[in-house]
Structure formats: C-alpha cells, structure tokens
C-alpha positions in Angstrom: 75.1 -55.4 66.8 73.4 -52.5 66.3 73.1 -50.3 63.6 72.1 -46.7 62.7 71.9 -45.6 59.1 72.4 -41.9 58.7 70.8 -38.7 56.5 73.1 -39.9 54.0 74.1 -43.4 54.3 72.4 -47.1 53.3 72.4 -46.5 49.4 74.2 -50.5 49.8 71.8 -52.0 51.3 69.7 -50.4 48.6 71.4 -51.6 45.6 71.8 -55.7 48.0 68.0 -55.5 47.6 67.7 -54.5 44.2 69.9 -57.7 43.2 68.1 -59.7 45.2 63.9 -59.2 44.8 63.8 -56.4 41.7 66.2 -57.2 39.3 64.2 -55.7 36.4 65.1 -52.7 37.3 68.2 -53.3 37.7 69.7 -51.9 34.3 67.7 -48.5 35.4 69.8 -48.1 37.8 72.6 -47.2 35.6 71.1 -43.2 34.6 71.2 -43.3 38.4 73.7 -41.2 40.1 76.1 -43.1 42.3 74.7 -41.2 45.5 72.6 -38.4 45.7 72.1 -37.2 49.2 69.5 -33.8 48.8 68.7 -32.0 51.8 64.9 -32.1 52.9 63.1 -29.4 55.4 60.5 -31.0 55.4 56.8 -28.9 56.3 59.4 -25.9 56.0 59.2 -22.1 54.5 61.9 -20.9 51.8 64.3 -18.0 54.0 66.5 -15.5 53.2 70.0 -16.1 54.2 71.0 -13.1 55.3 68.8 -14.3 58.4 71.1 -17.4 59.1 74.5 -15.9 58.0 76.2 -18.7 59.5 74.7 -21.7 57.3 77.4 -23.0 55.3 76.6 -25.7 52.4 78.9 -28.9 52.2 79.5 -30.1 48.6 81.1 -33.2 46.9 82.6 -34.4 44.2 80.8 -36.0 41.9 83.6 -37.5 39.7 86.4 -36.9 42.1 84.8 -39.5 44.3 84.4 -42.5 41.2 87.4 -41.6 39.0 89.6 -39.7 41.8 91.2 -38.0 39.1 90.7 -34.1 40.2 92.8 -31.9 41.8 91.7 -29.8 44.6 92.5 -26.7 42.7 89.7 -28.2 39.8 87.7 -29.0 42.9 87.6 -26.2 44.6 86.7 -24.2 41.6 84.7 -26.4 39.3 80.4 -26.5 39.9 79.8 -29.0 36.9 80.7 -32.2 39.3 79.2 -30.7 42.5 76.7 -32.6 44.5 75.4 -31.5 48.1 76.5 -33.4 51.0 75.9 -31.6 53.9 75.3 -28.7 55.7 76.9 -27.1 58.5 78.2 -24.1 60.5 80.7 -20.8 60.6 82.3 -21.3 63.6 84.9 -18.8 62.2 85.6 -18.2 58.4 87.9 -20.5 58.3 86.2 -23.4 59.8 83.1 -25.1 59.5 81.6 -27.2 62.1 79.5 -30.2 61.4 78.6 -33.4 61.7 80.5 -36.6 61.6 79.1 -38.5 58.7 79.5 -35.9 56.3 83.1 -36.2 55.8 82.8 -37.4 52.1 82.7 -33.4 51.4 85.1 -31.7 50.1 84.2 -28.0 49.4 82.4 -25.5 51.1 80.1 -23.1 49.7 78.2 -19.2 51.8 76.3 -16.8 50.5 74.6 -14.2 51.8 71.5 -14.6 51.1 68.9 -15.0 48.2 69.8 -12.2 45.9 73.6 -13.9 46.2 74.0 -15.8 43.3 76.0 -16.8 41.2 79.6 -15.2 41.1 78.8 -13.3 44.7 78.8 -16.9 46.4 81.8 -18.0 47.5 83.9 -21.1 47.9 86.1 -22.3 49.9 88.2 -26.1 50.1 88.7 -28.5 52.8 91.3 -29.0 53.8 91.7 -31.0 57.0 88.4 -33.4 59.0 88.4 -32.9 62.6 86.6 -36.5 63.6 85.5 -36.5 67.3 87.7 -39.5 68.9 84.5 -41.0 70.7 82.1 -40.9 67.0 80.8 -44.9 66.4 79.6 -45.1 62.6 77.5 -48.6 64.0 75.1 -46.3 65.6 76.8 -42.3 64.8 77.0 -41.5 68.3 79.5 -38.3 69.1 78.4 -37.5 65.1 80.2 -34.3 65.1 83.6 -32.7 63.4 85.2 -30.0 62.5 86.1 -29.1 59.2 89.3 -26.6 58.5 88.7 -24.1 55.1 92.3 -24.1 52.7 91.4 -19.7 53.6 88.7 -17.4 55.4 85.5 -16.7 53.2 85.4 -12.9 53.3 82.5 -10.5 54.8 81.0 -12.4 57.2 79.5 -10.6 59.6 80.6 -10.8 63.1 78.7 -12.2 65.6 78.4 -12.4 69.0 80.7 -15.2 71.0 79.4 -18.0 72.8 75.9 -17.5 74.8 76.0 -18.7 78.0 71.4 -18.4 78.9 69.3 -20.9 78.1 66.4 -22.5 79.9 67.6 -25.7 81.0 64.6 -28.1 80.4 64.9 -27.9 76.9 60.9 -30.7 76.6 59.3 -29.2 74.1 61.0 -26.1 73.4 60.6 -25.1 70.2 63.4 -25.3 67.4 64.6 -23.8 63.5 67.1 -26.7 61.8 67.7 -25.7 58.3 68.3 -26.9 54.8 68.6 -26.6 51.2 66.0 -28.6 48.8 63.1 -29.8 48.1 60.1 -29.5 51.1 57.8 -32.8 50.0 57.6 -35.9 51.9 59.6 -38.9 51.3 61.3 -42.2 53.2 63.8 -40.8 54.7 66.9 -43.4 52.3 65.3 -45.2 49.5 62.8 -42.9 48.2 64.9 -40.1 47.9 68.3 -42.2 46.9 66.0 -43.6 44.2 64.7 -39.8 43.3 66.3 -37.8 41.0 66.8 -34.4 42.6 70.4 -35.6 43.5 71.1 -32.6 40.7 74.0 -31.4 40.5 72.6 -27.8 41.0 70.6 -28.5 43.3 72.8 -27.3 46.5 71.7 -23.9 44.8 68.3 -24.1 46.3 67.0 -21.3 49.1 67.4 -21.9 52.6 64.3 -23.9 54.1 64.2 -23.5 57.8 61.1 -25.8 60.1 60.2 -25.8 64.0 60.5 -28.5 65.7 60.3 -29.1 69.6 62.4 -31.7 71.3 60.8 -34.9 72.7 62.2 -36.6 75.8 65.3 -39.8 75.2 63.0 -41.8 77.1 60.0 -41.2 74.9 62.9 -41.2 71.5 64.4 -44.7 73.0 60.7 -46.2 72.6 60.3 -44.9 69.4 63.0 -46.5 68.4 63.2 -49.7 70.1 59.8 -49.9 67.5 62.4 -49.6 64.3 62.5 -52.3 61.9 65.7 -51.3 62.5 67.1 -51.6 66.3 68.8 -48.3 67.1 70.9 -47.6 70.1 69.9 -43.7 71.2 72.5 -42.0 73.6 71.9 -39.3 76.7 74.8 -37.6 74.2 71.7 -36.9 71.2 68.6 -34.5 71.3 65.3 -35.8 69.6 62.7 -33.1 67.9 60.1 -33.6 65.9 56.6 -31.2 64.3 53.1 -32.4 62.9 54.5 -32.9 59.4 57.6 -31.6 60.0 61.5 -32.4 60.0 65.1 -32.4 58.7 66.3 -35.6 56.2 68.4 -37.1 53.6 71.4 -34.6 52.5 69.8 -31.5 55.4 73.5 -33.5 58.0 75.8 -31.8 59.6 73.4 -29.0 59.5 72.3 -26.7 62.7 69.4 -27.0 65.1 68.9 -23.9 67.5 66.7 -21.6 69.1 65.8 -19.3 67.5 66.0 -15.4 68.6 64.8 -12.0 68.5 68.1 -11.5 65.6 70.9 -13.7 64.5 72.5 -12.4 67.7 70.1 -14.0 69.8 70.7 -17.2 68.2 72.2 -20.6 70.2 72.6 -23.7 68.7 71.9 -26.8 70.4 72.3 -29.7 68.0 73.4 -30.7 65.1 71.3 -32.6 62.0 72.8 -36.2 62.4 69.8 -39.3 61.4 66.3 -41.0 61.7 63.8 -42.7 59.6 60.8 -42.0 57.7 60.8 -37.6 57.3 57.9 -35.8 58.8 56.7 -39.2 60.3 54.5 -39.0 63.7 56.6 -42.8 64.8 59.6 -41.6 64.4 61.7 -38.1 65.9 64.7 -36.9 64.2 68.3 -37.5 66.0 70.7 -34.1 66.5 73.9 -35.1 68.4 73.7 -32.6 71.5 76.5 -29.4 70.9 76.0 -29.4 75.3 77.9 -32.6 74.8 80.3 -31.9 73.2 81.2 -27.8 74.1 84.9 -28.6 75.3 86.2 -30.9 72.3 85.2 -27.9 70.5 86.9 -25.5 71.8 89.8 -27.0 71.8 89.4 -28.7 68.4 89.0 -24.7 67.0 91.9 -22.8 68.2 93.9 -25.7 66.6 92.4 -25.2 63.4 91.4 -21.4 63.0 93.2 -18.8 61.7 91.0 -16.5 62.8 92.4 -13.8 65.8 88.0 -14.0 66.9 86.7 -17.1 69.3 84.0 -18.4 67.6 81.5 -16.3 65.8 78.4 -18.5 67.1 76.7 -18.8 70.3 76.4 -22.6 71.3 75.0 -24.5 74.1 76.7 -24.2 76.6 74.9 -26.3 79.2 78.0 -29.0 79.5 76.2 -31.3 80.8 
C-alpha cells in the first residue's frame, strides 16, 4: 500500500510513536495544541503582499474543530481561536484555489500588504468546498480544490485573465513559492507539530517568498523511491527544490508560480502539496501541476463564482 502524508498531517502517527516509545513525554503533550500546521518558506525573504495580491491565507477554528460549538458567524469574526491551516490563490474575489487536503479550513483572510494590519484585513467564511473528483488521499494525487466564500473580498485588484504563454519545458526553470511564518529549517512534520510555533496569531506574520527550480519527474521518483516511506509521484505532480530552499508545513495550498516583471505577468504553475524534510537536498517539494486540472478549474469556477469576470489569475494553460 502506498501512503503519502501531506504537509499538514502525520499527527496520528506521531502520537502512536510517542505512546509506544516515549511514554515519559505523553504528559507534556497536553500542553500543546491538538494540531499545529505552521507555514514555512525555508530559505526565503520577506515580501509585501501588495506584490502578490492574489495570495490568501486559510484559517481553521481550533475550538470549533475540538468542540463543534461555534457558529459560522462567530468563527468568521473571532481571531483568538484561529489557527493557520493553508495558503491559497484568489481566482476571483469570492473563489480560492488551494489543495484538496486543506479542507479543514473554514475561513479565508486577505489583505493588501504589510501596512494592512488588524482591522484592514478582511475575513470571509468558506461556505462550499469543491474537491477534485480524482483526489487520492493515500498519496495526494490530484491535490486541488476550489473554495467558495460567503461574500467576496472587496477592493481586490483586477488582474489579467488566463496567460497562455509560458516555456514548454519547465525543468530547470526558476519558480517562486509563497507562504507565511518562520524561515527556519525543520523536518516537515514531527518537529513542527511538537514545536510552539503553531500559535493562533501565526497567520499574521508577513509573507515570505523563495525561488526554487523544477526537478525532472524521473529524478523526483528516484529520490522518493529511497524515502523512508515509499511514495508515488504521478504525472500531474511537479517537483521542485533549491539549495536550502523549500516550501514546508502549512504552506500547503499556496501558489507555485513563474514570477513576472509585475503581478500581471505572473503565471501559476503549481499548488503546494507535500514533501519530506524542509529544504532537504535529498527530497524535492511536491506540487500539483495546475495545467493538468485546467478544465476542471474552469468548469468548477464558473459554477461557484458570483463574479462577472473570468478568473483574475493567469493560470498555466498547457493541459498536459
């Protein structure tokens, strides 16, 4: 059986291992949050969100997840109980593109830039989640979803429509990946979940970006064939890495893009999905290849949006 764990999973296995082999640490776990998906762009630089106005932060209500006691309205307005779940990309003011395994999220947050603090950030409840019908949780194939927001964000900049021009061969091409949080090097899973970084206000930290390059599918398969847990690399996955640079836990669902001279020239090519060891020279990060889902994105988007425009973000349109 082939099993792959996303960048916001593995907590069950961690608990089992701790109970079996580290009984002395069980009591200490009671002081930690029940889950802690923290965003990591390893080896990156801080950037103002005004450069990436399509980037959106997806949050989950930790108290609601535990006790199922909060209404949608309370979840949308409360900040003290929110925890970062994933990143995402605005295709329109009321539709977010993200990873299928990010379905734990219940709220989207958007703001123009670092100067937009506190009240100037907008929040919207997620009211509908469309998961790709071929999504395979066991190894995160077709890890893509569209989330419908209760109300559209206002004052979202108008971006260009589908951009159909991009290099045909992306191997060795430089990509940019976005996320929030620490730039420290960690293992993707265990140290992050056991760390104290999974705080409710972690989503308020600035966005970071890092440049990485695509790794050939054959090289990626070879790398993961030698991983501790055997995994499957399918054709609709894209692998990328850089020297000490990577996406990491909590970056799931965020954009992998070809960065243009300005926002209107950016092209989305992937969605952060999963991997092994942040910034590891052994294992590339794995992304869903957007071009393989373009038809599904377009058809689903048209059913979800109340906007009168086409998707505001230029997508990679090579259907593969």
